[in-house]
C-alpha positions as a printed NumPy array, in Angstrom:
array([[-14.304,   3.2  ,  28.965],
       [-13.138,   6.782,  29.146],
       [-15.115,   9.295,  31.185],
       [-13.554,  12.468,  29.815],
       [-15.155,  13.845,  26.676],
       [-11.868,  14.55 ,  24.921],
       [-10.72 ,  10.949,  25.522],
       [-14.012,   9.573,  24.211],
       [-13.566,  11.627,  21.05 ],
       [ -9.91 ,  10.59 ,  20.715],
       [-10.885,   6.904,  21.012],
       [-13.428,   7.326,  18.208],
       [-10.832,   9.048,  16.026],
       [ -8.305,   6.316,  16.709],
       [-10.806,   3.681,  15.661],
       [-11.627,   5.498,  12.407],
       [ -7.94 ,   5.961,  11.589],
       [ -7.172,   2.328,  12.428],
       [ -9.862,   1.093,  10.031],
       [ -8.665,   3.427,   7.273],
       [ -5.043,   2.362,   7.715],
       [ -5.999,  -1.319,   7.682],
       [ -7.916,  -0.867,   4.423],
       [ -5.023,   0.972,   2.782],
       [ -2.459,  -1.639,   3.882],
       [ -4.687,  -4.44 ,   2.619],
       [ -5.124,  -2.71 ,  -0.733],
       [ -1.363,  -2.3  ,  -1.107],
       [ -0.729,  -5.983,  -0.47 ],
       [ -3.431,  -6.962,  -2.95 ],
       [ -2.014,  -4.671,  -5.626],
       [  1.487,  -6.068,  -5.098],
       [  0.222,  -9.642,  -5.437],
       [ -1.73 ,  -8.818,  -8.599],
       [  1.256,  -7.039, -10.126],
       [  3.504, -10.037,  -9.502],
       [  0.851, -12.397, -10.872],
       [  0.611, -10.366, -14.089],
       [  4.399, -10.393, -14.427],
       [  4.561, -14.148, -13.846],
       [  1.894, -14.657, -16.51 ],
       [  4.13 , -12.791, -18.945],
       [  1.71 ,  -9.932, -19.608],
       [  4.262,  -7.117, -19.815],
       [  1.853,  -4.285, -20.616],
       [ -0.523,  -5.134, -17.786],
       [  2.328,  -5.709, -15.342],
       [  3.893,  -2.33 , -16.155],
       [  0.581,  -0.521, -15.752],
       [ -0.156,  -2.283, -12.481],
       [  3.359,  -1.509, -11.25 ],
       [  2.804,   2.205, -11.848],
       [ -0.577,   2.083, -10.1  ],
       [  0.918,   0.217,  -7.146],
       [  3.701,   2.762,  -6.833],
       [  1.19 ,   5.605,  -6.962],
       [ -0.967,   4.071,  -4.22 ],
       [  2.142,   3.439,  -2.111],
       [  3.077,   7.104,  -2.397],
       [ -0.453,   8.069,  -1.391],
       [ -0.159,   5.84 ,   1.689],
       [  2.943,   7.806,   2.645],
       [  1.099,  11.113,   2.374],
       [ -1.697,   9.734,   4.571],
       [  0.833,   8.629,   7.171],
       [  0.107,   4.908,   6.801],
       [  3.646,   4.036,   5.681],
       [  6.987,   5.618,   6.403],
       [  8.694,   7.199,   3.41 ],
       [ 11.671,   4.83 ,   3.466],
       [  9.44 ,   1.776,   3.898],
       [  7.49 ,   2.788,   0.818],
       [ 10.674,   3.393,  -1.136],
       [ 12.011,  -0.033,  -0.196],
       [  8.75 ,  -1.771,  -1.147],
       [  8.566,   0.008,  -4.501],
       [ 12.178,  -0.841,  -5.279],
       [ 11.824,  -4.513,  -4.415],
       [  8.599,  -4.838,  -6.392],
       [ 10.155,  -3.152,  -9.424],
       [ 13.165,  -5.473,  -9.324],
       [ 10.917,  -8.543,  -9.105],
       [  8.702,  -7.421, -11.985],
       [ 11.648,  -6.534, -14.21 ],
       [ 13.334,  -9.887, -13.552],
       [ 10.135, -11.816, -14.312],
       [  9.546,  -9.927, -17.542],
       [ 13.067, -10.214, -18.908]])
């Protein structure tokens, strides 16, 4: 346990940020799974809407610093390719 006040505060901040980042990453994975499930079911309208929402949340994760910009771009691209191939 830290004895210096600034380190105690930093540890608390790290814990809060870690929990927030974990929640955001979990949400992204869930949205990706649901988008692929909708595409596999053949529901084009729902899959397209969910794809847009997933891309939006991925971009928000980048602005929060949870994901790197290029990681987010790669994930969005791969998800889009998968959805398009399942729907066609």
